N, C-alpha and C positions, 0 to 999 in steps of 0.2 A: 349510473352503471359503473363508471370508472371508480367511484368511491367504494362500491361494493367489492370490486375486483382488488383494489389496493388493500382494503381491510382483510380480505381473505388471505392475501399474500403476507401481510404483516402478522396475522394470527397463525400462519402455518397451516391453514386449512386448504389443502389442495384436492380434496375429494371430488369437487366438481370439475377438475381440470385433468383428471387421470389420462395419461397418454399424450398430453400436449407437449410440444416443443416450443421453446421461447428463446429468441436471440435478442440481445440488446447491446447497444454501444453507449456507454455512459461517459459524458465529458467531465473530467475532473480539473477544474480551473486551478491555476496557481493560488488564487485567493482562497478557494475552498480547501485546498491541501494545507495551506498555511494556517487557516483557522483550526483545522484538526490537529496539526502539529503543535499548536499552542497548548492543546489539552493534554499532550503527552507529559508524563512526569518521569524524568530521567535524572537520577542523582548526579549532582555536579554539572549538569547541563542547564544553562539559563535559557537558551533559545536555539531552536532549529528553524531555519527559514529557507524557503526555496526562492532564490533570486530570479531565476529565469528557467524557462523550458523552451528548447529549440529542437524540434524533432524528438529524438530519443535522448538528447543530452540535457541533463538537469544540473544546474549550479546551485549548490546547497551551502548556506552559511551556518556555522555552528559556533555559539559562544558558550564557554564553560564558566563555572563558578570561579575558576582559577584565573579569570581574565584573559584566557587564551581564545583567540578567534581563528577559525579555520574556514577556508573556502575549499570545497570539495566539488569536483566535477565527476559526474557518474553517467554511464550509458545504461539505459533501461534495457534489460534483456526481456524480449517480448513474451514468450510462452511462460506462464506461471506453472510452478511445480504442482502436479496432481496431488490431491489429498490435503496438503497444507496450504495450497495456493501460495507457495513460496515465491516471493518477488526477489529477483536477483538484479543487482545493479553493479556494473563493473566500474571500479574507481579508475578514472583515467588521468586525474591530476589533483594535486593538493594535499596528499596524505601519504607519508612514507610509512615504512614498516613499523617504526616505534609509535608513530601517531595512531596507526591502525590498532595496535595492541592496547594503547591507552583508551581510545574511543570504545573498543570492543568491551573493555572492562566496565565501562559506564552504561552500556546498553541494557535495557530491560529484557526480561524473558521474552523470547519470540523474535529477537533481533540479534545478529552477530556479524562480525567481519572476519573473513578468512582470506588470506592472501590479498587479492585485489578485488574481492567481491563483498558487497554489503548484502546480507540476506535478511528478509523480513517475512515472518510467518503471518500472512494476512488472515489466515483462519483463526489464529490465536486472538488477534486484535478484533476481528469481526464477531467472534463468539463471546465477547465480554457481555453482551446482552444475549442470553440464551434463546430469546425469541427468534434470533436469526438462524439457529441451528437447522430448522426444517428447510429453509430456503437454501442454505449453503450446501446441504447434502444433495440437492438437486442439480448442482452445477456440474456440467460435464466438460467444459472447456472455459479457460480464462486466459485472456491475452491483454497485455498492457502495451499500448503504442503511444507515441508522442505526436504532438502537433504544435501549433503556434500558441505558446504560453499555456498549454494544457496537456494533460495526458488523457488517453481514452482507455477505459476498461471495457473490454468486449467479453460478454458472458453468453454461453449457451447453457440452457437448462432443459432437463427432461423430467417431466412431472408424471 
């Protein structure tokens, strides 16, 4: 039964679930996040790694092709922006205005730094596989919270 349900969700076939509401809280461990960060291709950036997650504070290590290493501390802003599911993280330490400008110029489409905020358009990254479109369109609320060495993605869906 669970396999059939998962297959329907993966295929985007929600016809049997019309009117259903679904809430979920998905733990995103530091290891899981780092495995996915390894897959990102950003010009002139050799590595992005999350060193620690304590509550909503995330310590990120960035190594560039120019042999520059940065440690950046960010505070995860909980409510994700509607429509794009934009994740905002406030830079609290480790990156000055010039560094922000340099890093911003290296970021791929869907990511940017403005003032003291890192912005990531999660919809852009999640939609790389178009099979996710049907599920993403059903999301009515998305919140990211922190915990001990993990983040939690809370989603509400209306089918």
